[in-house]
C-alpha positions as CSV (number, residue, x, y, z in Angstrom):
1,M,34.4,16.5,22.1
2,K,37.5,17.2,20.0
3,I,38.5,14.6,17.5
4,W,42.0,14.2,19.0
5,L,40.4,13.4,22.4
6,N,38.3,10.6,20.8
7,K,41.4,9.1,19.1
8,Y,43.3,9.3,22.4
9,I,40.5,7.5,24.3
10,L,40.4,4.8,21.6
11,I,44.2,4.3,21.8
12,I,44.1,4.1,25.6
13,A,41.1,1.7,25.5
14,F,42.9,-0.6,23.0
15,F,46.0,-0.6,25.1
16,L,44.1,-1.4,28.3
17,I,42.3,-4.3,26.5
18,I,45.5,-5.8,25.2
19,Y,47.2,-5.2,28.6
20,F,44.6,-7.0,30.7
21,I,43.4,-9.6,28.2
22,S,44.2,-13.2,29.2
23,P,44.9,-15.1,26.1
24,S,44.4,-18.8,26.7
25,D,45.4,-21.6,24.4
26,P,44.1,-21.3,20.9
27,P,40.8,-23.0,20.2
28,A,40.9,-26.8,19.5
29,S,40.7,-26.3,15.8
30,D,44.1,-26.6,14.2
31,S,43.7,-23.5,12.1
32,R,47.0,-21.8,11.6
33,L,45.3,-18.4,11.2
34,I,43.5,-18.7,14.5
35,S,46.7,-19.9,16.3
36,G,48.6,-17.1,14.7
37,L,46.1,-14.5,15.9
38,F,46.2,-15.8,19.4
39,E,50.0,-15.8,19.4
40,A,50.0,-12.2,18.0
41,I,47.7,-11.1,20.9
42,A,49.9,-12.9,23.4
43,M,53.1,-11.2,22.0
44,L,51.4,-7.8,21.9
45,Q,50.3,-8.2,25.5
46,E,53.9,-9.2,26.6
47,Y,55.3,-6.2,24.7
48,A,52.8,-3.8,26.3
49,R,53.5,-5.0,29.8
50,A,57.3,-4.9,29.3
51,H,57.1,-1.5,27.6
52,V,55.1,0.0,30.4
53,L,57.4,-1.2,33.1
54,L,60.7,-0.7,31.4
55,C,60.2,2.4,29.3
56,L,57.2,4.5,30.2
57,V,57.5,4.7,33.9
58,P,61.2,5.8,33.9
59,A,60.4,8.2,31.0
60,F,57.7,9.9,33.1
61,F,60.1,10.3,36.0
62,I,62.7,11.8,33.7
63,A,60.1,14.1,32.1
64,G,59.0,15.3,35.5
65,E,62.5,16.1,36.5
66,I,63.1,18.0,33.3
67,V,60.0,20.1,33.8
68,E,61.0,20.8,37.4
69,S,64.5,21.9,36.3
70,F,63.1,24.2,33.7
71,E,60.7,25.8,36.2
72,Q,63.6,26.4,38.6
73,L,65.7,27.9,35.8
74,I,62.9,30.2,34.7
75,N,62.3,31.3,38.3
76,N,66.0,32.0,38.8
77,L,66.2,34.0,35.6
78,E,63.1,36.1,36.6
79,K,64.6,36.8,40.0
80,N,67.9,38.0,38.5
81,K,66.2,40.2,35.9
82,P,67.5,43.8,36.0
């Protein structure tokens, strides 16, 4: 496999783990480091969910429309070629 494909798969796997993880309350120990790590995971999960719904989905629709418009433009230019 190509190196870029391995990196892409790792990024997607990391994103899916963060997206679907269910961070519960931090462990009973009152360690600030452990509490901070759990809070960081919770914040990253919230960001990932909001980013997917509010940014990526509309961006895919816009990108699809741009591709379709360019295809139509190219087809029209090829038809009108002298």
